[in-house]
C-alpha positions as CSV (number, residue, x, y, z in Angstrom):
1,M,-10.4,-1.9,-8.9
2,L,-11.3,0.6,-6.2
3,P,-13.9,3.2,-7.0
4,E,-12.6,6.8,-7.1
5,E,-14.7,7.9,-4.2
6,T,-13.2,5.2,-2.0
7,V,-9.7,6.4,-2.7
8,T,-10.6,10.1,-2.2
9,Q,-12.4,9.2,1.0
10,Q,-9.3,7.4,2.3
11,L,-7.1,10.4,1.4
12,R,-9.5,12.8,3.3
13,Q,-9.5,10.5,6.3
14,A,-5.7,10.6,6.3
15,G,-5.8,14.4,6.3
16,Y,-5.2,15.2,2.6
17,R,-7.1,17.6,0.6
18,I,-8.7,16.4,-2.7
19,T,-7.8,19.0,-5.3
20,R,-8.6,18.9,-9.0
21,P,-5.1,18.0,-9.9
22,R,-4.9,15.2,-7.3
23,R,-8.3,13.9,-8.4
24,A,-6.9,13.8,-12.0
25,V,-4.0,11.7,-11.0
26,I,-6.3,9.3,-9.2
27,R,-8.6,9.0,-12.2
28,V,-5.7,8.1,-14.5
29,L,-4.4,5.4,-12.1
30,L,-7.8,3.9,-11.7
31,A,-8.7,4.0,-15.4
32,D,-5.7,1.9,-16.5
33,E,-4.4,-1.3,-15.0
34,A,-1.1,-0.8,-16.8
35,H,2.1,0.2,-15.0
36,L,2.5,3.9,-15.6
37,S,5.5,6.1,-15.2
38,P,5.1,9.5,-13.4
39,A,5.5,11.2,-16.8
40,E,2.8,9.0,-18.3
41,V,0.5,9.8,-15.4
42,H,1.3,13.5,-15.8
43,E,0.5,13.5,-19.5
44,R,-2.8,11.6,-19.1
45,A,-3.8,13.7,-16.0
46,K,-3.5,16.9,-18.0
47,R,-6.5,15.7,-20.0
48,H,-8.6,15.9,-16.8
49,C,-7.0,19.0,-15.4
50,A,-4.8,21.1,-17.6
51,T,-3.1,22.7,-14.6
52,V,-1.7,19.5,-13.0
53,G,2.0,19.8,-12.4
54,L,4.6,17.1,-12.4
55,V,5.5,17.8,-8.8
56,T,1.8,17.2,-7.9
57,V,1.9,13.9,-9.7
58,Y,5.0,12.8,-7.8
59,R,3.6,13.9,-4.4
60,T,0.3,12.2,-5.1
61,L,2.0,9.0,-6.2
62,D,4.2,9.0,-3.0
63,I,1.1,9.6,-0.8
64,L,-0.8,6.8,-2.6
65,A,2.1,4.4,-2.3
66,E,2.6,5.2,1.4
67,M,-1.1,4.5,2.0
68,G,-0.8,1.2,0.1
69,L,-3.2,2.2,-2.7
70,V,-0.5,2.0,-5.5
71,Q,2.6,-0.1,-5.7
72,R,5.9,1.3,-7.0
73,I,7.6,-1.0,-9.6
74,H,11.3,-0.5,-9.9
75,A,13.1,-0.7,-13.3
76,E,16.7,-1.6,-13.9
77,D,17.5,1.9,-15.3
78,G,16.6,3.4,-11.9
79,C,13.2,4.7,-13.1
80,H,9.9,3.4,-11.7
81,S,6.3,3.1,-12.5
82,Y,3.1,2.7,-10.5
83,V,0.1,0.4,-10.5
84,T,-2.9,0.2,-8.3
85,T,-2.9,-2.4,-5.6
86,S,-6.6,-3.3,-6.0
87,K,-5.6,-6.6,-7.6
88,G,-4.4,-7.9,-4.3
89,H,-1.0,-9.4,-3.6
90,H,1.1,-10.0,-6.7
91,H,4.6,-9.8,-8.0
92,H,6.3,-8.8,-11.2
93,L,8.6,-10.2,-13.9
94,I,10.3,-7.4,-15.7
95,C,12.2,-7.6,-19.0
96,R,15.5,-5.8,-18.7
97,Q,15.6,-5.1,-22.4
98,C,12.1,-3.9,-23.5
99,G,10.8,-3.1,-20.0
100,S,7.6,-5.2,-20.3
101,T,6.1,-6.3,-17.1
102,L,4.2,-9.5,-16.3
103,E,2.4,-10.0,-13.0
104,F,2.2,-13.3,-11.2
105,E,0.7,-14.5,-7.9
106,G,2.1,-16.8,-5.3
107,C,5.5,-16.6,-3.7
108,N,5.6,-18.8,-0.6
109,L,8.1,-16.5,1.2
110,G,6.7,-17.2,4.7
111,E,9.7,-19.3,5.9
112,L,12.2,-16.8,4.4
113,C,10.5,-13.8,6.1
114,A,10.3,-15.7,9.4
115,R,14.1,-16.5,9.2
116,I,15.0,-13.0,8.3
117,S,12.9,-11.6,11.2
118,Q,14.6,-14.0,13.6
119,D,18.1,-13.2,12.3
120,T,17.7,-9.4,12.2
121,G,15.0,-8.5,14.7
122,Y,12.9,-6.9,12.0
123,V,9.2,-7.5,11.9
124,V,8.5,-8.1,8.2
125,E,5.1,-6.5,7.5
126,Q,5.1,-6.8,3.7
127,H,7.3,-7.6,0.7
128,L,7.7,-6.8,-2.9
129,L,9.2,-9.3,-5.3
130,E,10.5,-8.3,-8.7
131,L,12.3,-10.7,-11.0
132,V,14.3,-9.2,-13.8
133,G,15.4,-11.1,-16.9
134,L,14.6,-11.4,-20.6
135,C,11.0,-11.9,-21.9
136,A,10.4,-14.5,-24.6
137,T,10.4,-11.9,-27.4
138,C,13.7,-10.3,-26.4
139,R,15.4,-13.6,-25.7
């Protein structure tokens, strides 16, 4: 997991101010390896900074995702959650019934990405793999 100062330093270098509310959001994300919804981040961040607003949470999450410091996890209901990317490259299994998420490594998508690049002209820089189904408990 990245230290808080490393994250704040990267934000400063990218031209962002480090406000108390933004720091509260960062602390919440770094303190928990779970996938957190913006509402959960907001609720927990208020413990560090009572004035943090939900808009600030969303903006900070968007900035951190754009910088590659957090990863957005999509849910079937259209909502999403966030997790820090300090664990390295990984993917997710998501239960469509209870919403539980399990991470896994390895995907061997090199040939597929190369073929898609050749067919479309896109340069694939990264990928996100989410598999949705039923966990053992819900099945």
